[in-house]
C-alpha positions as CSV (number, residue, x, y, z in Angstrom):
1,M,-58.4,-11.1,-27.9
2,P,-55.8,-13.1,-26.1
3,S,-52.5,-14.0,-27.8
4,P,-52.2,-17.5,-29.2
5,R,-48.8,-17.8,-27.7
6,R,-50.1,-17.0,-24.3
7,N,-52.9,-19.5,-24.7
8,A,-50.4,-22.2,-25.8
9,D,-48.1,-21.5,-22.9
10,A,-50.9,-21.2,-20.4
11,R,-52.6,-24.5,-21.3
12,P,-50.1,-26.8,-19.6
13,L,-49.9,-24.4,-16.7
14,A,-53.7,-24.4,-16.3
15,A,-53.7,-28.2,-16.4
16,A,-51.1,-28.4,-13.7
17,A,-53.1,-25.9,-11.7
18,S,-56.3,-27.9,-12.0
19,S,-54.5,-31.1,-10.9
20,S,-52.9,-29.4,-7.9
21,S,-56.3,-27.8,-6.9
22,S,-58.0,-31.2,-7.1
23,S,-55.5,-32.7,-4.7
24,S,-55.8,-29.9,-2.2
25,S,-58.0,-30.1,0.9
26,P,-61.7,-28.8,0.7
27,G,-62.1,-25.3,1.7
28,S,-58.6,-24.3,0.3
29,P,-58.4,-21.0,-1.6
30,A,-57.1,-23.0,-4.6
31,R,-60.5,-24.6,-5.1
32,G,-62.1,-21.4,-6.3
33,G,-64.0,-20.8,-9.4
34,G,-62.8,-20.4,-13.0
35,G,-61.7,-16.8,-12.5
36,G,-59.6,-17.8,-9.4
37,G,-58.0,-20.7,-11.3
38,G,-57.2,-18.4,-14.3
39,G,-55.7,-15.8,-12.0
40,G,-53.5,-18.5,-10.3
41,G,-52.4,-19.8,-13.7
42,G,-51.5,-16.3,-14.8
43,G,-49.5,-15.6,-11.7
44,R,-47.5,-18.8,-12.2
45,F,-46.9,-17.9,-15.9
46,E,-45.6,-14.5,-14.9
47,F,-43.2,-16.2,-12.4
48,Q,-41.9,-18.6,-14.9
49,S,-41.5,-15.9,-17.5
50,L,-39.4,-13.9,-15.0
51,L,-37.2,-16.9,-14.4
52,G,-36.9,-17.6,-18.1
53,S,-36.1,-13.9,-18.9
54,R,-32.5,-14.5,-17.6
55,A,-30.2,-14.9,-20.6
56,P,-27.4,-17.4,-20.5
57,G,-25.0,-14.6,-20.7
58,A,-26.5,-12.5,-18.0
59,D,-24.3,-11.4,-15.1
60,P,-24.7,-14.0,-12.3
61,T,-23.7,-11.4,-9.6
62,C,-27.1,-9.7,-10.0
63,A,-28.7,-12.7,-8.2
64,R,-25.9,-13.3,-5.7
65,L,-25.5,-11.5,-2.5
66,R,-22.3,-9.5,-2.5
67,A,-19.7,-10.2,0.2
68,P,-19.9,-6.9,1.9
69,E,-23.8,-7.1,2.0
70,S,-23.7,-10.6,3.3
71,P,-24.9,-11.0,6.8
72,V,-22.2,-13.6,7.5
73,H,-19.5,-11.3,6.4
74,R,-17.4,-10.2,9.4
75,R,-14.2,-8.2,9.8
76,G,-11.2,-10.3,9.5
77,S,-13.0,-13.1,7.7
78,C,-11.8,-14.4,4.3
79,P,-13.6,-12.6,1.4
80,L,-15.7,-14.7,-0.8
81,A,-14.1,-15.6,-4.1
82,G,-15.6,-13.4,-6.9
83,P,-15.9,-14.4,-10.6
84,G,-13.4,-11.6,-11.6
85,P,-9.9,-12.0,-12.7
86,S,-7.7,-14.1,-10.5
87,Q,-6.1,-12.3,-7.5
88,A,-2.4,-11.7,-7.3
89,P,-0.6,-14.1,-4.9
90,A,0.2,-12.8,-1.5
91,A,3.7,-11.3,-1.1
92,A,6.2,-13.7,0.6
93,L,7.2,-12.9,4.1
94,P,10.7,-11.7,4.9
95,E,13.2,-14.3,5.8
96,E,13.4,-13.2,9.4
97,D,9.7,-13.5,9.9
98,R,9.5,-17.0,8.7
99,M,9.3,-19.9,11.1
100,D,11.9,-22.4,10.6
101,L,10.1,-25.7,10.9
102,N,13.2,-27.8,10.3
103,P,16.1,-26.2,12.0
104,S,19.6,-27.5,11.5
105,F,21.6,-29.4,14.1
106,L,24.1,-26.5,14.3
107,G,21.2,-24.0,15.0
108,I,19.8,-26.2,17.7
109,A,23.3,-26.6,19.3
110,L,24.0,-22.8,19.2
111,R,20.6,-22.0,20.8
112,S,21.2,-24.6,23.5
113,L,24.7,-23.3,24.1
114,L,23.3,-19.7,24.4
115,A,20.6,-20.8,26.8
116,I,23.2,-22.6,29.0
117,D,25.5,-19.6,28.8
118,L,22.8,-17.1,30.0
119,W,21.6,-19.4,32.8
120,L,25.1,-20.2,34.1
121,S,26.1,-16.4,33.9
122,K,23.1,-15.4,36.0
123,R,23.8,-18.1,38.5
124,L,27.5,-17.1,38.8
125,G,26.7,-13.3,39.1
126,V,26.8,-13.5,42.9
127,C,28.4,-10.0,43.2
128,A,26.3,-8.2,40.7
129,G,24.8,-5.9,43.4
130,E,25.1,-5.0,47.0
131,S,22.1,-7.1,47.8
132,S,23.5,-10.2,46.0
133,S,24.5,-13.3,48.0
134,W,28.2,-12.3,47.8
135,G,27.5,-8.6,47.8
136,S,30.1,-7.9,50.5
137,V,32.9,-9.1,48.2
138,R,31.9,-6.6,45.5
139,P,34.6,-4.0,46.4
140,L,37.3,-6.5,46.1
141,M,36.0,-7.6,42.7
142,K,36.0,-3.9,41.6
143,L,39.7,-3.7,42.6
144,L,40.4,-6.7,40.4
145,E,38.4,-4.9,37.6
146,I,40.8,-1.8,37.9
147,S,43.8,-4.1,37.8
148,G,42.8,-5.5,34.4
149,H,41.6,-2.2,32.9
150,G,43.4,-0.8,29.9
151,I,44.1,2.8,31.1
152,P,46.4,1.8,34.1
153,W,48.4,-0.6,31.9
154,L,48.8,2.0,29.1
155,L,49.9,4.7,31.5
156,G,52.2,2.4,33.5
157,T,53.8,1.1,30.3
158,L,54.4,4.6,28.9
159,Y,55.9,5.8,32.2
160,C,58.3,2.8,32.4
161,L,59.3,3.3,28.8
162,L,60.1,7.0,29.4
163,R,62.1,6.1,32.6
164,S,64.0,3.1,31.0
165,D,67.7,3.6,30.1
166,S,68.5,0.3,28.5
167,W,67.9,-0.9,25.0
168,A,66.6,-4.3,26.1
169,G,64.1,-2.7,28.4
170,R,62.9,-0.3,25.8
171,E,62.5,-3.1,23.3
172,V,60.3,-5.1,25.7
173,L,58.2,-2.1,26.9
174,T,57.7,-0.9,23.2
175,N,56.3,-4.3,22.2
176,L,54.2,-4.4,25.4
177,L,52.8,-0.9,24.4
178,F,52.1,-2.3,20.9
179,A,50.4,-5.3,22.3
180,L,48.1,-3.1,24.5
181,L,47.1,-0.9,21.6
182,L,46.4,-3.9,19.4
183,D,44.2,-5.3,22.1
184,L,42.1,-2.2,22.5
185,L,41.7,-2.0,18.7
186,L,40.6,-5.6,18.1
187,V,38.3,-5.7,21.2
188,A,36.6,-2.4,20.1
189,L,36.2,-3.7,16.5
190,I,34.7,-7.0,17.6
191,K,32.3,-5.4,20.1
192,G,31.2,-3.0,17.5
193,L,30.4,-5.8,15.0
194,V,28.8,-8.3,17.4
195,R,27.0,-5.7,19.6
196,R,26.0,-8.2,22.3
197,R,24.3,-6.5,25.2
198,R,25.7,-6.9,28.7
199,P,23.7,-9.1,31.1
200,A,20.5,-7.8,32.5
201,H,21.7,-8.0,36.1
202,N,24.7,-5.8,35.4
203,Q,25.2,-2.4,37.0
204,M,26.8,0.2,34.7
205,D,29.2,1.5,37.4
206,M,32.4,0.5,35.6
207,F,35.7,2.3,35.8
208,V,36.1,4.7,32.8
209,T,33.9,3.3,30.0
210,L,33.8,4.3,26.3
211,S,31.0,4.1,23.8
212,V,31.7,0.4,22.9
213,D,31.9,-0.7,26.5
214,R,28.1,-1.0,26.6
215,Y,28.6,-4.2,24.6
216,S,29.6,-7.4,26.2
217,F,31.4,-9.7,23.7
218,P,34.2,-10.2,24.1
219,S,35.5,-9.3,27.6
220,G,38.3,-6.8,27.2
221,H,39.6,-7.5,30.7
222,A,39.9,-11.2,29.9
223,T,41.8,-10.6,26.6
224,R,44.1,-8.2,28.4
225,A,44.8,-10.5,31.2
226,A,45.6,-13.4,28.9
227,L,47.8,-11.2,26.7
228,V,49.7,-9.6,29.5
229,S,50.2,-12.7,31.5
230,R,51.7,-14.6,28.5
231,F,53.9,-11.6,27.6
232,I,55.3,-11.5,31.2
233,L,55.8,-15.2,31.3
234,N,57.8,-15.2,28.1
235,H,59.9,-12.0,28.5
236,L,60.5,-11.6,32.3
237,V,62.6,-13.9,34.4
238,L,60.3,-14.8,37.4
239,A,60.4,-17.4,40.1
240,I,58.0,-20.2,40.0
241,P,55.7,-18.7,42.8
242,L,55.5,-15.4,40.9
243,R,54.7,-17.1,37.7
244,V,51.9,-19.1,39.4
245,L,50.5,-15.8,40.8
246,V,50.5,-14.2,37.3
247,V,48.5,-17.1,35.9
248,L,46.1,-17.0,38.9
249,W,45.7,-13.2,38.5
250,A,44.6,-13.7,34.9
251,F,42.0,-16.3,35.7
252,I,40.7,-14.4,38.7
253,V,40.3,-11.2,36.7
254,G,38.3,-13.1,34.0
255,F,36.2,-14.9,36.6
256,S,35.4,-11.7,38.4
257,R,33.8,-10.3,35.2
258,V,31.1,-13.0,35.5
259,M,30.8,-12.6,39.3
260,L,30.3,-8.8,38.9
261,G,27.6,-9.4,36.2
262,R,29.6,-7.5,33.6
263,H,29.9,-10.4,31.1
264,N,28.6,-13.8,30.2
265,V,30.7,-16.9,30.5
266,T,31.2,-17.1,26.7
267,D,32.4,-13.5,26.6
268,V,35.2,-14.3,29.1
269,A,36.1,-17.7,27.4
270,F,36.5,-16.0,24.0
271,G,38.4,-13.2,25.6
272,F,41.0,-15.6,27.0
273,F,41.3,-17.2,23.6
274,L,41.6,-13.9,21.8
275,G,44.3,-12.6,24.2
276,Y,46.3,-15.8,23.8
277,A,46.1,-15.4,20.0
278,Q,47.1,-11.7,20.2
279,Y,50.4,-12.5,21.8
280,S,51.2,-14.8,18.9
281,I,50.6,-11.8,16.5
282,V,52.8,-9.5,18.6
283,D,55.5,-12.1,18.8
284,Y,55.4,-12.6,15.0
285,C,55.5,-8.8,14.5
286,W,58.1,-8.2,17.2
287,L,59.6,-4.7,17.0
288,S,63.3,-4.5,17.5
289,P,66.1,-1.9,16.6
290,H,66.7,-3.9,13.3
291,N,63.1,-3.7,11.9
292,A,61.9,-0.5,13.7
293,R,65.1,1.6,13.8
294,V,63.3,4.9,13.5
295,L,61.1,4.3,16.5
296,F,64.0,3.3,18.7
297,L,66.1,6.2,17.6
298,L,63.2,8.5,18.7
299,W,63.2,7.0,22.1
300,N,67.0,7.2,22.2
301,Q,66.8,11.0,21.6
302,Q,64.3,11.4,24.4
């Protein structure tokens, strides 16, 4: 005997089935006999019961296509948001990997200055190689390079200091030696801190290089040329033509560094400024028999 509940539920379904079968075209399978109508109503009832069997608290993911099984899921695409707990926020990018969308005026000015410096240094490097436009002048530029190197100046100062027989000469030469040592120390320190690479068109065929000489900023030849020229002009009595030659030698040595491709323009410019400032330090800390008596007594015994 059929259940009263099933009969009660099936009655409206049967009425709906009869109305739909009456509106269908003749010859349709839905216009069958009573057995066929009853079978169709039973099928619809089972379908409705399946839909109604989902409780309000059922897991909605059972009827949802998971992201890895989805046919539209592709590698690299954003995963579908699931109903689980909220995902942790993405880690912030490091400061150096972020794009600065609003750079400061100082940053723009520095980048522009750097671009101009690199372009101008490459244009002025006319003696960087034998095949350059001024490659035939390269041997002369290398002689100027040796004239501004630190080793000839140190050896020459030591030799003159040992051969000097006057207190005034020893005082001047001692301070010149102190200035050259100070120059080597400061230039090596700044080069080790800044670590700016030499220009790409440079050929590493320099005269007696050290470990820090692979860096470019500042130019040691420019600092030494500015320091020595100012020292000579202040402590040696020279005629005006010789004083002009000393100044020209300093500028030509600095400019030759750019022509040989050893340095950029800003390396030489800062080198001139640093050498000029170094003499002020030497002049302030001037060594004399009054404040460095032990040192001068040592030279006197020799």
